[in-house]
N, C-alpha and C positions, 0 to 999 in steps of 0.2 A: 444494534445487531441482535438477532433472536438467539434463543438457546440452541436452535437447530444448527446454527452456523457460528462457530466460535473462532477466535483468532488462532487458537491452537491448531484447529483443523487446517486453516490456511497455511500455517507455519509448516505443518507436517507435509502438506502437499507441495509447497515450494521447495522443500529440502530434497524432494524426489526428482526435481527437474534438473537435467544436466545443462550447464551453461557452456556456450561455445560461440561467442559472437565473432563474426567475421570482421575484417578490418573496415569494410564498408559500413557494417552495422555500428561499429564503435565510432566511426567518424560522423555519420549522419543520424545516429540514434534510432534508426528504424530497421527492422528486419521483416520477416514474414508476419502477416496478421491473419486472423480468422477470416473465413470467406464472407461472413455476414458483417464484417467491418469495412469501412472505407478509409482512404487517406485523403485529407483535404488540406489545401493551403490555408494557413491561418487567416489570410485576407478574405477567404470565402465564407468563413464561419464566425468571424468576430470583427467588430469595428476596432481599429487600431488608432489610438489618440496619443501622439507624442506630446510631452509636456512642454511648456514655454514659461520661463520665469518672468513675472511682472516686475515693474519698477520697485526697488527696495522701499521707496517712499510709501508704498501701499501696504507694507508689512506692519503687523502689530502683535502684541502679546496680550491684548485685552479681550480677544474673542470676537472682534468685529469682522464680519465677512465670513469667508469659508476657511476651514482648516487648510494650511498650506504645507504640502510635503514636497521636499526638494530631492530626496533620494532615499536610499535604504537606511540611513541613520535614524529615521523615525519609525522604522518597521518594528512591530512587535511579533509575537508568536503567530498570530493570524491577522491582526489589524494594526494599522499604524497609530502612533500616539502623537497628538498635536502639541506643539509648544509655540507655534507661530500661526497667525491668521493673515488673510489677504482680503482687502476691501475691494480690489479691482482685479479679479482673476482673469487670466488670458486663456488658460486651458483648464477644463473641469473634468473630473471623473465623477461618475454617479455611484450611489450605493450599490454594492455587490460587484462592481468592476474589479477585475484582476489588475493589481498594480505591479509592474515589473521595473526593476532597476535596469536602465539601458546604458548606464555608465559604470565603470569599474567600481565595485565588483558587479559584473553583468549577470543578470539572471535571478537575483533575489526577488522574492515574491511576497505579496500580502493581498488581502481582500479589503476594499474600501467599505467601511461600516457606515458611511454617510457621504453625501456629496462633498467634494473637496477640490481644492486648487492643486495642480501638479506642475512642478518645475521641470527643467530640462533633463534632470537625472532620471525621470520616470516616464513610463508610457502606461496608459490605461487600456485594457483589453476588455471589450464588451461583447461577450458571446451572444450570437443570434440563434444558434441551434445547439448549443452545448450547455451542460450544467457547469456553472462557474467553478465549483470546487474540483470537478473532474479536470477542467482546463488547467487550474492551478497545479494540481498534482502531476499532470502530464508535462507541463513546462518545467516543473521542478526536476523531473526525471531527465529532461533534456538540457539541464544547466551546463554540463560539460561541453556539449555541442555549441551552445550559445557563447560560451567563453572563447572557444576557438574561432568563432565567427567574428568576434570583436576586433576592431582595428583602431589605429590611432597611436601616435608616438608618445603623446603626453598622457591623455586619458583614453583608455580602451573603451569603446562604445559600440553599440549596434544601432542601426537606423531603422526607420519605418519600412524601408524597402527590404532590408534584411528580414524583418519579422514577417512581412507579407509572404515571403517564399517559404517560411517554416511550415513543413508538413506535419499535420496532426492526425494520429489514428483516431477514428471516430466509431465507437461501438454503438449499438442501439441505445436509445435514450434510457431505457430502464436499466441497462447494464452500466451505463455511466453513473447513474445514481447509486447503484450497489457498490461499484468500485469506490466511489467517493465516500460512501458510508463506512466501508471497511477501513480505509486510510484515515478518515476523520476520527474514527473510534480510537485508533492507535495514537493519533496526534493529540487527542484530548487527554489520553493517559500520560503522554509525554509532558504536556503543559501542566497537568496537575502535579506531576512529580517535580518539575522545575519550580513550581510555586512552593512546594514543601521544602525544597532545598533553600530557596531564598528566605522563606520564613524562619527556617532553622538557623541560618546565618544571622538574621536580625536578632533572634532571641539570644544566640550565643554572644553577639556583640554587646547586648544589654547586660548579660551576666558578667562578662569580662569587666565592663566599666564599673558595675556595682561591686564586684569582688575586690577590685583594686582600690576602691574608695572606702568601702565599709567592711571588707573581709567576708568570711563565711559566717553566716548567722547574723550579721549586722552589728557593727561596733561603732563607737564614737570616732569620728574622724577629725583631723586637724590639718591646717595648711602647713605644708612643708617649707614654705618660703622659697621654693624653687618652681621652675616651670612644670614640675610634676604635678603640682596642685595638691589636693587633699588626699590623704591616705589614713588608714586606721592609726590611732594615737600611739599604739605600742609597736608599730612597725618602724624599721629604719629606712634611710635613703642611702643608696649606693650608686656609683657610676659603673658603666660597663667595665672600665679599666679595673675597678676594685673587685669585680666578681670573676675575673679571668684567672685561669689556672696559672700557677707560678712555674711556667716552663716555656722554653723557646717556641715561637710561632703559635702559641695558643690563641693569639689575637693577631690576625694578619689578613692580607688580601693577596690577589694574584698579580699585583703590580710588579713590573720588571721581569716577570716570568710567565706572562700570558702566552697561551698556546696560539700559534699562527694557524691559519686555515689549513696549511699543509701538514700540520702536526695533529690535526683532529681527524679521526677515522671512524668508520662505521663499526669496526671491531677493534679490540685491543686489550691491554692489561688493566688499565685504570679508567673508571668512569669520570669524564671531565664534566665538572659542574659549570654551566654557563648562566649568564644573567637571566635569560628568559625562563630558566627552569626553577628559579626561586619564586614561589608563589606565596600568598598570604596563608601561612600554615599548611602549605601543600607543596611537595616536591613534584614538579611537572615533568614526568618522565615519558615524553611523547616520541621524540626522535633522539635516542641516546647517542652520545659521541664519546670516543675513547682516545686515550693516549697509549703509545706503545710502552712495552716494558722498559725499553732503554730510556725513554723520556721520563717515565715515572721514577726511575732510579736517579736520573740527572737532577730532578727537582723534587725529590721526596720531601724536602722541607715545606713544600706546598701541598702535602697530603692532608686529607681530612677524613674523619672516621665516622662510622655509623653512630647515630644518636646525637651527634654534635649539631650545633646551630649554624646555619649560614644566613647571611644578611645581604640584601641587595642595596648597593650604593646609589642607584639611579632607577629611573622609570617609575611608573605609578603602581602602588604608593611607594615612596622612598622609604628605605630602612625596613621593608617587609622582611619577614623571616620564616624559615621552615626548618624542620629536622631532617638530617640526612638519613634516608631509609636504609634498611638492612638488605636491600635487593642485590647489591653488588659487593664484592669483597674489598675492592680498593677504589678510593675516590681521590680526585685531584682538583684543586682550584683551577678552573680553565680560563678565567679572564680577570682583569684588574678590578672589575666592579662587583665581585663577590667576596664577601668577608667571612672568614672562619672565626667562630668563638667557641673555645673550649672553656667551660666554666670550672671554678674551683669546687671544693667539697661543700661549700655553704650555699650553693645556688643550683636549683633544678633546671635542667636544659629545657624541658617542656614549659615550665613556668616562664623562663626567659623568652621563649618563642611567643607565648601569648602576650607578654608585656610589650614586646617589640611591635606586635600587630595591634596594640591598643591605641586609642586616641591620645592617651596621656603621653606616650613616647613619640608617636607619629608627629604631633604638633611641635615637639622639640626638634625633630629631625628636619622638618620642613623649614624651620627658621635658619638652618645651616646650609641650605641648598645654594650652590654657587655655579656660575656658568650660564651662558646663553644657549638657547636651543635645547641641548641635552644636559640639563643641570644635574648635579650630583652632590652628595655629601662625602667629605673626605674621611679617612680613617681616624684622624685625630679628633674630629668632631663626634664621630660615633663613640669613641672612647669616653667622651664627656657626658653622654646622655645619662640622665638620672632615671633610676629604677626604684620601685618599691621593693623593700627587702623584709618580708615577714620571716618568722622561723621556718626552717626547712620543712618541717612537717606540714605547716600551713601551705607552703608553696606546692607541695606534693598533692595536698587535698584539693587545692584550687585547680591544679593541672589535671587531676583525675576527673573532676567535675566537667571541665571544659572539653576534655577528650571524649566524653560521652556524646557531645554534640558532633564532634568530628567523625565519630564512627557512624552516627545516623546519617550525616551528610554523605559519607563515602558509600554507604549502602544504597541510598537513594540515587546517587550518581551512577552506580553500577546498574541499578534497575533501569534508569533512564537510557543508558547506553545500550542495554539489551533491547529496549523498545525501539530505539533509533535503528538498530540493525534489523529488527523485525520489519519496521516500516520500509526500509530500503529494499529488502528482499521482496516484500509484497508489491511495492511499486514496480520493480523490474518485471515481475511475473503477471500482475493484473493489468498493467498498462500496455503490455505487449500482447495480451491475449493468451499467453502460455498457460495461465491458470484462469479459468472462466468463472464468472460470478453469476451466470445465467440460471443455473440449476440449483442455486443455493437460496434457501428461504431466509432472506434478509429483509428486515423491516426498516424502511427508509425513514429516518426521523425528520421532524419539521425543519431543523436547521440545515438539512441537506436539500429537502424539497423546495425551500424558499430560494435556492440558488438555481432553479430551473429543473 
């Protein structure tokens, strides 16, 4: 994108547009379009190739034949990533075809970066008169409509006939390229930010493992004789049970007092902590649920407080932990599979969280998993997990070092979220023609031009 046309300019323009979609627009994803645009059925502007799975005997992991993609599980940010190949493909997609997931979740999209074999979960769309990236972004904007179109009692899906009837707004070819350029520029920024987040996570993981084995600055380590493995020679070993505060309910779960669905509300007195909200070092506060003041008073012995550690007894990875944030005044264990740990004065809460999320503790927890299907670790086994126990000042120093990575990750995640909101707004306005790209001096890069 040239200096004459920045993303900021488009952001300012889109903020001035009033939104007011009718029910029909919301249902079918189309409203009024500019006079120099047309609306064409997808069947008239692209070849639609539904996938077909070949016999499993033709699959391999050695790279023989074509890469084989069965559904959206192999999708990346733009291009799918192969782990299976097929020596006798039945349906093929060509390089630069748009790949669409036609089984639940319907509407996920990628671009084929090479010829490949596609299974029943995908369809290849080969534009004849459209820029491929323009088509990809247009279909991405229509994903809610595609989801409503999906039918089936077991697996929701759309058919070739459904896709043939899908109407696509078609601007002049030069404008297609400019729209694709603008959205691709934002997408590239999103992808770069996600790579920074992933790299920061990897570096942090390495720092955690190194710190727990050699300490800060590098010390001689020795084998503990436990599943904890090697730690610095001058550190102690302690179990969870030994580092818990000496008070009632300092180490407990929500068993026997789990909140029923009728007792969980959109608003209330105390924030209920549920299993899916316990992330690896992150409290996932997406759809907060609450208990009433009456319920909180009834089971106040299941209260948990800001700054304490919560641990997940099941799901991946087991025994993951995070810190209770200071966002809400009151918290409550909302289910049986979340554990509260209040530490004593000899153990730092943040250091405990990082230990719980380390490979040294995780491999101990996995050994205690019980049950088929939804396996879990019980409270008694969590109490027996071994932890490294350095002096408190060293715990705090390690926690401070690791928290710097958390802050960087949080900042990058905030930036990525802003970019995603920007992209969504631009898609709504550019793909509807509400904001035009015709009069904007946009240089179309080669990676856009190669898509038509």
